[in-house]
One Martini backbone bead per residue (centre of mass of N, CA, C, O) as a GRO file, in nm:
protein
  413
    1MET     BB    1  10.037  24.567  -5.857
    2VAL     BB    2  10.119  24.252  -5.767
    3PHE     BB    3  10.115  24.283  -5.459
    4ASP     BB    4   9.831  24.405  -5.434
    5GLU     BB    5   9.683  24.177  -5.574
    6ALA     BB    6   9.762  23.957  -5.373
    7ARG     BB    7   9.644  24.078  -5.115
    8GLN     BB    8   9.351  24.088  -5.216
    9LEU     BB    9   9.313  23.787  -5.267
   10ILE     BB   10   9.365  23.699  -4.972
   11ARG     BB   11   9.137  23.860  -4.844
   12GLU     BB   12   8.913  23.716  -5.006
   13PHE     BB   13   8.982  23.433  -4.892
   14LYS     BB   14   9.015  23.499  -4.548
   15GLY     BB   15   9.003  23.760  -4.422
   16ASP     BB   16   8.999  23.791  -4.064
   17ALA     BB   17   9.137  23.492  -4.019
   18TYR     BB   18   9.401  23.645  -4.145
   19ALA     BB   19   9.741  23.715  -4.068
   20PHE     BB   20   9.954  23.921  -4.281
   21GLY     BB   21  10.262  24.026  -4.264
   22ALA     BB   22  10.319  24.299  -4.117
   23GLY     BB   23  10.260  24.236  -3.773
   24ALA     BB   24  10.103  23.958  -3.743
   25LEU     BB   25  10.194  23.837  -3.463
   26GLU     BB   26  10.026  24.043  -3.287
   27GLN     BB   27   9.746  23.872  -3.366
   28SER     BB   28   9.748  23.595  -3.224
   29GLY     BB   29   9.583  23.640  -2.964
   30VAL     BB   30   9.319  23.739  -3.088
   31LEU     BB   31   9.267  23.484  -3.259
   32ALA     BB   32   9.272  23.276  -3.029
   33ALA     BB   33   9.042  23.411  -2.853
   34GLN     BB   34   8.817  23.337  -3.068
   35LEU     BB   35   8.835  23.023  -2.976
   36ALA     BB   36   9.003  23.037  -2.690
   37ARG     BB   37   9.177  23.021  -2.345
   38ARG     BB   38   9.319  22.728  -2.378
   39ALA     BB   39   9.659  22.650  -2.453
   40VAL     BB   40   9.854  22.465  -2.687
   41ILE     BB   41  10.186  22.434  -2.790
   42VAL     BB   42  10.319  22.364  -3.119
   43CYS     BB   43  10.674  22.336  -3.188
   44GLY     BB   44  10.921  22.382  -3.372
   45SER     BB   45  11.294  22.359  -3.409
   46SER     BB   46  11.346  22.607  -3.539
   47ILE     BB   47  11.456  22.919  -3.522
   48ALA     BB   48  11.200  23.055  -3.618
   49SER     BB   49  11.000  22.913  -3.429
   50ARG     BB   50  11.125  23.007  -3.159
   51ARG     BB   51  11.099  23.310  -3.210
   52VAL     BB   52  10.797  23.315  -3.262
   53ALA     BB   53  10.703  23.195  -2.990
   54ASP     BB   54  10.773  23.439  -2.817
   55GLN     BB   55  10.566  23.631  -2.955
   56VAL     BB   56  10.313  23.459  -2.913
   57ARG     BB   57  10.308  23.449  -2.607
   58CYS     BB   58  10.273  23.753  -2.565
   59SER     BB   59  10.006  23.774  -2.723
   60LEU     BB   60   9.843  23.575  -2.555
   61GLN     BB   61   9.868  23.718  -2.285
   62ALA     BB   62   9.741  23.992  -2.377
   63ALA     BB   63   9.460  23.822  -2.456
   64GLY     BB   64   9.406  23.594  -2.224
   65VAL     BB   65   9.583  23.338  -2.297
   66GLU     BB   66   9.640  23.024  -2.178
   67VAL     BB   67   9.936  22.835  -2.126
   68THR     BB   68   9.947  22.475  -2.049
   69GLY     BB   69  10.149  22.391  -2.295
   70GLU     BB   70  10.428  22.209  -2.460
   71ILE     BB   71  10.516  22.087  -2.794
   72ALA     BB   72  10.677  21.909  -3.012
   73GLY     BB   73  10.725  21.892  -3.328
   74ALA     BB   74  10.772  21.793  -3.644
   75ARG     BB   75  10.918  21.652  -3.886
   76PRO     BB   76  10.989  21.615  -4.186
   77ASN     BB   77  10.693  21.502  -4.351
   78ALA     BB   78  10.522  21.396  -4.125
   79PRO     BB   79  10.553  21.153  -3.946
   80ARG     BB   80  10.355  20.920  -3.801
   81GLU     BB   81  10.506  20.908  -3.530
   82ASP     BB   82  10.466  21.211  -3.464
   83VAL     BB   83  10.163  21.215  -3.466
   84LEU     BB   84  10.125  21.012  -3.230
   85ARG     BB   85  10.277  21.174  -3.019
   86ILE     BB   86  10.098  21.426  -3.026
   87VAL     BB   87   9.840  21.290  -2.944
   88ASN     BB   88   9.932  21.194  -2.663
   89GLN     BB   89  10.004  21.479  -2.555
   90LEU     BB   90   9.728  21.614  -2.599
   91ASN     BB   91   9.562  21.417  -2.422
   92THR     BB   92   9.701  21.522  -2.149
   93GLN     BB   93   9.615  21.838  -2.187
   94GLY     BB   94   9.335  21.942  -2.297
   95PRO     BB   95   9.272  22.153  -2.513
   96ASP     BB   96   9.086  22.432  -2.655
   97VAL     BB   97   9.354  22.523  -2.808
   98ILE     BB   98   9.568  22.513  -3.092
   99VAL     BB   99   9.918  22.612  -3.129
  100VAL     BB  100  10.090  22.621  -3.431
  101ILE     BB  101  10.453  22.626  -3.493
  102GLY     BB  102  10.554  22.636  -3.838
  103GLY     BB  103  10.571  22.449  -4.089
  104GLY     BB  104  10.410  22.230  -4.286
  105SER     BB  105  10.472  21.974  -4.119
  106ALA     BB  106  10.377  22.074  -3.844
  107ILE     BB  107  10.085  22.134  -3.936
  108ASP     BB  108  10.006  21.863  -4.056
  109ALA     BB  109  10.045  21.696  -3.797
  110VAL     BB  110   9.826  21.847  -3.630
  111LYS     BB  111   9.589  21.793  -3.806
  112ALA     BB  112   9.605  21.483  -3.774
  113ALA     BB  113   9.607  21.471  -3.463
  114ASN     BB  114   9.328  21.602  -3.423
  115VAL     BB  115   9.170  21.374  -3.547
  116LEU     BB  116   9.259  21.148  -3.348
  117LEU     BB  117   9.180  21.292  -3.086
  118THR     BB  118   8.867  21.303  -3.166
  119LEU     BB  119   8.817  20.999  -3.329
  120GLY     BB  120   9.028  20.807  -3.365
  121GLY     BB  121   9.196  20.544  -3.466
  122GLU     BB  122   9.343  20.543  -3.780
  123ILE     BB  123   9.508  20.720  -4.013
  124ASP     BB  124   9.405  20.549  -4.262
  125ASP     BB  125   9.097  20.628  -4.227
  126TYR     BB  126   9.163  20.947  -4.353
  127PHE     BB  127   9.248  20.890  -4.619
  128GLY     BB  128   9.146  21.123  -4.843
  129VAL     BB  129   8.810  21.229  -4.915
  130GLY     BB  130   8.598  21.334  -4.649
  131ARG     BB  131   8.639  21.148  -4.384
  132VAL     BB  132   8.622  21.344  -4.150
  133THR     BB  133   8.341  21.461  -4.189
  134GLU     BB  134   8.195  21.193  -4.171
  135ALA     BB  135   8.286  21.126  -3.877
  136LEU     BB  136   8.178  21.382  -3.741
  137THR     BB  137   7.882  21.343  -3.817
  138THR     BB  138   7.842  21.064  -3.684
  139SER     BB  139   7.957  21.155  -3.385
  140GLY     BB  140   7.922  21.477  -3.309
  141ARG     BB  141   8.194  21.605  -3.342
  142ALA     BB  142   8.484  21.826  -3.274
  143LEU     BB  143   8.741  21.997  -3.339
  144VAL     BB  144   9.006  22.148  -3.235
  145PRO     BB  145   9.099  22.447  -3.238
  146LEU     BB  146   9.313  22.627  -3.484
  147LEU     BB  147   9.633  22.789  -3.476
  148ALA     BB  148   9.830  22.890  -3.755
  149VAL     BB  149  10.189  22.941  -3.753
  150GLN     BB  150  10.384  23.049  -3.996
  151THR     BB  151  10.754  23.004  -4.115
  152ALA     BB  152  10.704  22.916  -4.428
  153ALA     BB  153  10.759  22.934  -4.775
  154SER     BB  154  10.524  22.693  -4.919
  155SER     BB  155  10.245  22.495  -4.862
  156ALA     BB  156  10.008  22.640  -4.698
  157ALA     BB  157   9.891  22.479  -4.441
  158HIS     BB  158   9.740  22.727  -4.291
  159LEU     BB  159   9.499  22.731  -4.546
  160THR     BB  160   9.425  22.418  -4.570
  161ARG     BB  161   9.284  22.072  -4.647
  162TYR     BB  162   9.576  21.955  -4.594
  163SER     BB  163   9.750  21.632  -4.503
  164ASN     BB  164  10.074  21.522  -4.477
  165VAL     BB  165  10.182  21.176  -4.448
  166THR     BB  166  10.462  20.967  -4.346
  167ASP     BB  167  10.608  20.657  -4.444
  168LEU     BB  168  10.928  20.578  -4.386
  169ALA     BB  169  10.945  20.270  -4.441
  170GLN     BB  170  10.800  20.308  -4.740
  171GLY     BB  171  10.839  20.591  -4.878
  172GLN     BB  172  10.534  20.720  -4.820
  173LYS     BB  173  10.285  20.946  -4.913
  174LYS     BB  174   9.988  21.085  -4.763
  175LEU     BB  175   9.630  21.206  -4.776
  176ILE     BB  176   9.441  21.460  -4.634
  177VAL     BB  177   9.107  21.566  -4.751
  178ASP     BB  178   8.956  21.845  -4.569
  179GLU     BB  179   8.765  22.103  -4.454
  180ALA     BB  180   8.787  22.043  -4.140
  181ILE     BB  181   9.123  22.109  -4.135
  182VAL     BB  182   9.098  22.397  -4.151
  183PRO     BB  183   9.225  22.659  -4.016
  184PRO     BB  184   9.040  22.913  -3.858
  185ARG     BB  185   9.334  23.029  -3.793
  186ALA     BB  186   9.597  23.265  -3.912
  187VAL     BB  187   9.967  23.313  -3.946
  188PHE     BB  188  10.197  23.540  -4.151
  189GLN     BB  189  10.524  23.658  -4.122
  190TYR     BB  190  10.742  23.696  -4.375
  191ASP     BB  191  11.020  23.784  -4.229
  192VAL     BB  192  11.082  23.502  -4.089
  193THR     BB  193  11.217  23.371  -4.363
  194VAL     BB  194  11.523  23.463  -4.343
  195SER     BB  195  11.612  23.177  -4.197
  196MET     BB  196  11.602  23.031  -4.442
  197SER     BB  197  11.743  22.830  -4.631
  198ARG     BB  198  11.825  22.790  -4.947
  199ASP     BB  199  11.693  22.514  -4.990
  200PHE     BB  200  11.421  22.581  -4.855
  201THR     BB  201  11.346  22.818  -5.028
  202LEU     BB  202  11.335  22.660  -5.295
  203ASP     BB  203  11.140  22.436  -5.221
  204GLY     BB  204  10.904  22.624  -5.146
  205ALA     BB  205  10.877  22.776  -5.414
  206PHE     BB  206  10.824  22.520  -5.597
  207ASP     BB  207  10.570  22.439  -5.449
  208GLY     BB  208  10.411  22.694  -5.517
  209ILE     BB  209  10.418  22.662  -5.819
  210ALA     BB  210  10.284  22.381  -5.833
  211HIS     BB  211  10.013  22.455  -5.723
  212SER     BB  212   9.931  22.661  -5.941
  213LEU     BB  213   9.995  22.499  -6.196
  214GLU     BB  214   9.820  22.239  -6.154
  215VAL     BB  215   9.551  22.381  -6.119
  216PHE     BB  216   9.551  22.540  -6.385
  217PHE     BB  217   9.570  22.294  -6.577
  218GLY     BB  218   9.293  22.165  -6.441
  219ALA     BB  219   9.080  22.420  -6.524
  220VAL     BB  220   8.988  22.344  -6.786
  221GLY     BB  221   8.638  22.394  -6.818
  222LYS     BB  222   8.587  22.537  -6.559
  223PRO     BB  223   8.395  22.763  -6.386
  224ASN     BB  224   8.677  22.878  -6.221
  225TYR     BB  225   8.903  22.961  -6.423
  226GLU     BB  226   8.946  23.271  -6.390
  227ARG     BB  227   9.023  23.266  -6.094
  228ILE     BB  228   9.258  23.072  -6.114
  229ALA     BB  229   9.422  23.239  -6.312
  230GLU     BB  230   9.467  23.480  -6.124
  231VAL     BB  231   9.600  23.333  -5.888
  232ALA     BB  232   9.824  23.172  -6.037
  233THR     BB  233   9.973  23.399  -6.196
  234THR     BB  234  10.044  23.569  -5.952
  235GLY     BB  235  10.209  23.356  -5.798
  236ILE     BB  236  10.414  23.281  -6.018
  237ARG     BB  237  10.530  23.561  -6.068
  238LEU     BB  238  10.646  23.614  -5.788
  239ILE     BB  239  10.839  23.368  -5.779
  240VAL     BB  240  10.998  23.378  -6.047
  241ASN     BB  241  11.102  23.689  -5.992
  242HIS     BB  242  11.231  23.611  -5.670
  243VAL     BB  243  11.388  23.345  -5.603
  244GLN     BB  244  11.686  23.417  -5.661
  245GLN     BB  245  11.706  23.651  -5.460
  246ALA     BB  246  11.627  23.497  -5.201
  247ALA     BB  247  11.867  23.291  -5.222
  248SER     BB  248  12.110  23.512  -5.240
  249THR     BB  249  11.924  23.725  -5.045
  250PRO     BB  250  11.776  23.658  -4.754
  251ASP     BB  251  11.721  23.982  -4.653
  252ASP     BB  252  11.512  24.028  -4.878
  253LEU     BB  253  11.198  24.149  -4.820
  254THR     BB  254  11.068  24.153  -5.098
  255ALA     BB  255  11.125  23.859  -5.173
  256ARG     BB  256  10.988  23.737  -4.923
  257GLU     BB  257  10.708  23.845  -4.983
  258ALA     BB  258  10.673  23.714  -5.257
  259LEU     BB  259  10.687  23.419  -5.148
  260GLY     BB  260  10.458  23.443  -4.947
  261LEU     BB  261  10.235  23.525  -5.144
  262GLY     BB  262  10.279  23.299  -5.355
  263THR     BB  263  10.226  23.056  -5.160
  264ASP     BB  264   9.948  23.146  -5.068
  265LEU     BB  265   9.827  23.127  -5.354
  266GLY     BB  266   9.876  22.828  -5.371
  267GLY     BB  267   9.671  22.770  -5.146
  268TYR     BB  268   9.430  22.888  -5.293
  269ALA     BB  269   9.441  22.704  -5.538
  270ILE     BB  270   9.401  22.427  -5.364
  271MET     BB  271   9.099  22.533  -5.293
  272LEU     BB  272   8.994  22.540  -5.603
  273GLY     BB  273   9.175  22.283  -5.644
  274GLY     BB  274   9.409  22.036  -5.778
  275THR     BB  275   9.655  21.836  -5.778
  276SER     BB  276   9.881  21.604  -5.952
  277GLY     BB  277  10.132  21.443  -6.094
  278ALA     BB  278  10.378  21.562  -5.940
  279HIS     BB  279  10.269  21.510  -5.658
  280LEU     BB  280  10.225  21.211  -5.681
  281THR     BB  281  10.522  21.137  -5.738
  282SER     BB  282  10.657  21.272  -5.486
  283PHE     BB  283  10.541  21.061  -5.272
  284SER     BB  284  10.775  20.840  -5.393
  285LEU     BB  285  11.050  21.048  -5.322
  286VAL     BB  286  11.121  21.103  -5.008
  287ASP     BB  287  11.416  20.949  -4.995
  288VAL     BB  288  11.556  21.161  -5.239
  289LEU     BB  289  11.340  21.409  -5.215
  290SER     BB  290  11.215  21.689  -5.203
  291HIS     BB  291  10.919  21.815  -5.281
  292GLY     BB  292  10.991  22.065  -5.454
  293ARG     BB  293  11.201  21.919  -5.631
  294ALA     BB  294  11.017  21.703  -5.748
  295CYS     BB  295  10.822  21.902  -5.887
  296ALA     BB  296  11.037  22.045  -6.063
  297ILE     BB  297  11.103  21.795  -6.230
  298MET     BB  298  10.808  21.689  -6.322
  299ASN     BB  299  10.639  21.923  -6.456
  300PRO     BB  300  10.762  21.936  -6.745
  301TYR     BB  301  10.669  21.646  -6.830
  302TYR     BB  302  10.366  21.689  -6.783
  303THR     BB  303  10.333  21.930  -6.972
  304VAL     BB  304  10.376  21.774  -7.235
  305PHE     BB  305  10.147  21.571  -7.194
  306TYR     BB  306   9.912  21.802  -7.164
  307ALA     BB  307   9.931  22.029  -7.386
  308PRO     BB  308   9.677  21.994  -7.586
  309ALA     BB  309   9.472  22.066  -7.322
  310ILE     BB  310   9.653  22.359  -7.222
  311GLU     BB  311   9.707  22.624  -7.394
  312ALA     BB  312   9.617  22.871  -7.230
  313PRO     BB  313   9.789  22.830  -6.969
  314LEU     BB  314  10.059  22.801  -7.116
  315ARG     BB  315  10.074  23.089  -7.224
  316ALA     BB  316  10.059  23.234  -6.954
  317VAL     BB  317  10.314  23.102  -6.836
  318GLY     BB  318  10.512  23.164  -7.065
  319ARG     BB  319  10.509  23.472  -7.030
  320ILE     BB  320  10.638  23.478  -6.754
  321TYR     BB  321  10.908  23.340  -6.838
  322ARG     BB  322  10.981  23.541  -7.057
  323GLN     BB  323  10.984  23.801  -6.876
  324ALA     BB  324  11.220  23.650  -6.695
  325GLY     BB  325  11.437  23.524  -6.909
  326LEU     BB  326  11.376  23.188  -6.976
  327THR     BB  327  11.273  23.267  -7.275
  328ASP     BB  328  11.229  23.310  -7.647
  329ALA     BB  329  10.965  23.205  -7.689
  330ASP     BB  330  10.663  23.223  -7.884
  331VAL     BB  331  10.378  23.128  -7.725
  332ASP     BB  332  10.150  23.265  -7.917
  333VAL     BB  333  10.230  23.060  -8.181
  334LEU     BB  334  10.214  22.812  -8.035
  335SER     BB  335  10.139  22.449  -8.019
  336GLY     BB  336  10.099  22.197  -7.839
  337ARG     BB  337  10.386  22.035  -7.802
  338GLU     BB  338  10.560  22.286  -7.862
  339LEU     BB  339  10.452  22.450  -7.629
  340GLY     BB  340  10.523  22.252  -7.403
  341LEU     BB  341  10.830  22.251  -7.455
  342ALA     BB  342  10.883  22.553  -7.409
  343VAL     BB  343  10.782  22.566  -7.115
  344ALA     BB  344  10.954  22.338  -7.002
  345GLU     BB  345  11.229  22.471  -7.065
  346ALA     BB  346  11.182  22.715  -6.881
  347MET     BB  347  11.154  22.554  -6.620
  348ILE     BB  348  11.433  22.420  -6.639
  349GLU     BB  349  11.599  22.681  -6.636
  350LEU     BB  350  11.532  22.760  -6.348
  351SER     BB  351  11.647  22.508  -6.217
  352ARG     BB  352  11.934  22.545  -6.325
  353ARG     BB  353  11.994  22.828  -6.191
  354VAL     BB  354  11.951  22.691  -5.885
  355GLY     BB  355  12.069  22.378  -5.898
  356PHE     BB  356  11.880  22.176  -6.007
  357PRO     BB  357  11.762  21.904  -6.105
  358THR     BB  358  11.623  21.778  -6.441
  359SER     BB  359  11.637  21.473  -6.348
  360LEU     BB  360  11.616  21.166  -6.202
  361GLY     BB  361  11.902  21.059  -6.295
  362GLN     BB  362  12.051  21.295  -6.108
  363VAL     BB  363  11.961  21.141  -5.852
  364SER     BB  364  12.056  21.038  -5.563
  365GLY     BB  365  11.919  20.704  -5.526
  366PHE     BB  366  11.787  20.660  -5.783
  367THR     BB  367  11.544  20.422  -5.910
  368ASP     BB  368  11.324  20.202  -6.059
  369ASP     BB  369  11.171  20.157  -5.791
  370HIS     BB  370  11.037  20.438  -5.792
  371ILE     BB  371  10.856  20.388  -6.031
  372ALA     BB  372  10.703  20.149  -5.916
  373ARG     BB  373  10.596  20.301  -5.669
  374ALA     BB  374  10.443  20.527  -5.822
  375LEU     BB  375  10.251  20.340  -5.981
  376ALA     BB  376  10.123  20.205  -5.735
  377ALA     BB  377  10.020  20.465  -5.594
  378ALA     BB  378   9.830  20.559  -5.834
  379LYS     BB  379   9.629  20.299  -5.764
  380ASP     BB  380   9.545  20.420  -5.506
  381PRO     BB  381   9.245  20.518  -5.382
  382GLN     BB  382   9.370  20.746  -5.182
  383LEU     BB  383   9.502  20.889  -5.472
  384ARG     BB  384   9.286  20.937  -5.703
  385MET     BB  385   9.259  21.253  -5.719
  386LYS     BB  386   9.518  21.298  -5.892
  387LEU     BB  387   9.412  21.170  -6.153
  388GLN     BB  388   9.147  21.348  -6.172
  389ASN     BB  389   9.313  21.633  -6.188
  390MET     BB  390   9.395  21.591  -6.457
  391PRO     BB  391   9.373  21.713  -6.777
  392VAL     BB  392   9.433  21.394  -6.825
  393PRO     BB  393   9.254  21.166  -6.716
  394LEU     BB  394   9.308  20.885  -6.506
  395THR     BB  395   9.322  20.547  -6.464
  396ALA     BB  396   9.454  20.273  -6.325
  397ASP     BB  397   9.475  20.118  -6.617
  398MET     BB  398   9.662  20.378  -6.736
  399VAL     BB  399   9.927  20.424  -6.577
  400ASP     BB  400  10.158  20.258  -6.707
  401GLU     BB  401  10.149  20.388  -6.989
  402TYR     BB  402  10.139  20.705  -6.928
  403MET     BB  403  10.294  20.758  -6.663
  404GLY     BB  404  10.536  20.584  -6.735
  405SER     BB  405  10.640  20.766  -6.969
  406VAL     BB  406  10.697  21.013  -6.793
  407LEU     BB  407  10.902  20.880  -6.600
  408LEU     BB  408  11.108  20.801  -6.815
  409ALA     BB  409  11.162  21.087  -6.913
  410ALA     BB  410  11.256  21.193  -6.631
  411ARG     BB  411  11.496  21.003  -6.608
  412ASP     BB  412  11.643  21.082  -6.897
  413GLY     BB  413  11.566  21.393  -7.011
   0.00000   0.00000   0.00000
């Protein structure tokens, strides 16, 4: 059964450091106590986060963990202003362990804030790959231990080495990628996601698909291809087969568990590999599109671009979409561009069924300035890892020609 397979994969991934599924919140105190005994809570403002916070406080108290203060979490997309506010507030509290409760943005903001709290400097100093570890090694310091309590099936920020921070003035998102910022303990009780709105549910689900899909496409020829294939196809299958039900019937706990497991496996995937084109483009669309929606629009177009280099994963993904009734194409006999087009059309069909736009041209507020911004961002050395993760790796001097053509196709549909 796919649910059992998913649970086993997650156990193999995180072991006893992660409590997930039914009753997981009751383990919050025990997990926090393994880290330290004086905690500050950073909590998001959503209904789910506030409800979860009540249960977490009780669990912390029962485990003998003292809560010395509480701080408001970050807004969506973890604006850098919110990160700096959290740093200042944590600095006055001096916690021995930080307990962050919220969705991906809340957790990302605290990951970044913890870096600045410990190391100082500017947030821009740490964008890119491995810069936090380098600074910790040089300084001899250690980050404050973090317990991440997730409330949304989406980014899997509670499990990963990534922290997205947004410059709202520039409309641009950037990324810290570092093993040092992985929360050492995490909790996610999937039934808390019943309070997620329909839009948030869909955005989170498509972000989870994008994580598994982009890593899977980039894994061809890599030593861990088989493991990535197992993780990615299990995650994609869970989400594709249950996302419409979760959106239409929010209190369907089976569908909610499927999205929780599926997005967690997306988190596992991005710890095995990295995302690429669609994620890179989404970072320049933050003023007009949610992240999950941007990835849902862009991935079919990148799929066609990559197709000749990724036939094996394309067939595996295509079978999932065919079994879900999203295409009649026989993906096992197609090849090259035709295979890519068939799978892309199936992906677009799922977006269409949930009411997502299927091209950038359909998005209110989108202009060609966004294309220019995306192309410029792709040449930024701090985002170079996204180009390198592509199944067809690009260098900065190739961006305008090749990535530009993908963006124009996504604009026009």
